[in-house]
C-alpha positions, 0 to 999 in steps of 0.5 A: 535597370531596373533597379534605381530610385525612380520617379516620374518623367521630368525635364524641360522640352527643348529641341536642339539647335542641330538638324537631323544628321547621322554620326557620319555626316556630322562629325565636323558639325559643332552643336549647341545643345543635346537632349539626354534621356535617363533614369532619375538619380542615375547620373551625377549632376555636376558631371553633366555640368562639367561636360557642358563646361568642357565642350560648350555643349548644353545638356537638356536633361530629361528623366523617366521612371521605367523603360516602358515609360521611356519607350512610350514617350520616345515613340511619340516623337515629340522630343528628339533625343540625342542620348538615351540610357535604357536597359538591355531588353529595351535596347534589343527592342529598339535595335529591332525596330530600327530606331538606333543608329550605329555608333561611330567608334572613331568618336569613342576613344574611351570605349575600352576596358569593359568588364567581360560580362558587358563586353559582348551582350547578347542584345548587341554582341559587337556593341554597334549600337550601345555602350555599357553604363552600369551593370549588376545582378538581381539577388537577395538583400538579407539581414545577416543576423536574421537569415541563415546562411545555410538556408540561403546556400541550400535552398537558393530562391526557394528561401522565398517559400520558407515559412520561417520567413513568413511576413519577413519578405519584400518581392520586387513588384515587376513581372520580369524580376518577380518570375525570374526566381521561380523560373530559376529555382525550377531549373528553367531559363528566365527567357523561356517561351514554354507556357507550361514552364510559365504556368509552373513558375505561376504556381511556384509564386502562388505557393510563395504567397501562401507560405510567406505572404511577402509584400510587393514593393518597388523603390521603397526597398532601399529605405525599408531594408536600411531601417530593417523593416524586412529580413529578406528582399529581392533587389538589384546589386546596386541597391544592395550596395546602397543598403549595405553602405548604411546598414552593415547588418545587411548583405547580398546573395545570388543563388547558385541556380542563377540569376539575371545580369542586367546592363544599362547602356547608352544609345543614340536614336536614329533621328538624333538631332546632334549625333556628334554632341551624342558621341562626345557625351557618351565618350565623356562618361566612358572616361574611367575617372568620370565613370568612377565618380559617377558610380561613386555617386549613384552606388552602382557598379560601372561597366569599366573595370578599372573604375569598379576596381578603384571603388572596390578598393576605396569607398566600397571596400566594406561591401565585398559584393560591390563588383558583381559575381556571375555564373554560367547559369546567369542570363540577360533578359531577352525582349519578347513582346508575346511572353511579356504580355503572358507574364504581365497577366499572370503577375496581376493575378498573383499579386492579388492572391 
């Protein structure tokens, strides 16, 4: 998810009026409110209000600034959430910890028409626990007037080490997204557990530091690339959509070595106070027209193909990369707590060099 303009945790703390019931036993129960946990600026507020009006269910809406912050607050158990919208690797972690309930497909009539890339994700192949929301890739956002297309095609992720672009590069400050270009350029899986490969990727990133002196950033990528502050940035396809829509000198490129396909999805915690209301909320946001309007607002590519195609032919018609392209070399991140710690420790050392 990475991958959005995120801010600090916010939102009122309010428990729903329903008791703890599963989706099966609660089908006929009418809930008065649900609590939703999502990343900031990742849903159109007026659509939440429309859901409230259509269903009579009030929505208590809270936000988080990262999957990790979400998990910490969710695990504390102070607030019981009905719907959470995390990223792929975090959903895998939640499934592994038995923290999610299986969805009742009978209550999700709009759960269809998904892009093939998100219809059977590795973390939930049968979509038993999650419903795809937005998706995309990680790539290179670049200035068409200052970055050679030939360099991009021939060097791929290696362009981040090209001295021609010294002090002209933004690197996304995340160990997952930061290590991915190095691992892919070296021909390794972004989910490698081989310490020798991770060490070689660390050396690659240190060479990048020396060769191009990149600046490590997070949310400011959008505004900074719109203003042309740098020529290249590692970024999410959704950020690229927003940047290109405001600065037509910018473009988006995914190297042939492969990249990360990310998927954010809607899930229902096992202890959700109002599972029936949660299913209604998920089904509402899976409606193709609602999905289209929501995706237009946030600028990301929706999981439902009909919605994405309408936007690609409409408001985003000037952005040829609006609908992500994928390759066989692309991968979805796999959660591995041990390797995450290894990468995190190495990342801290890389950033200070």
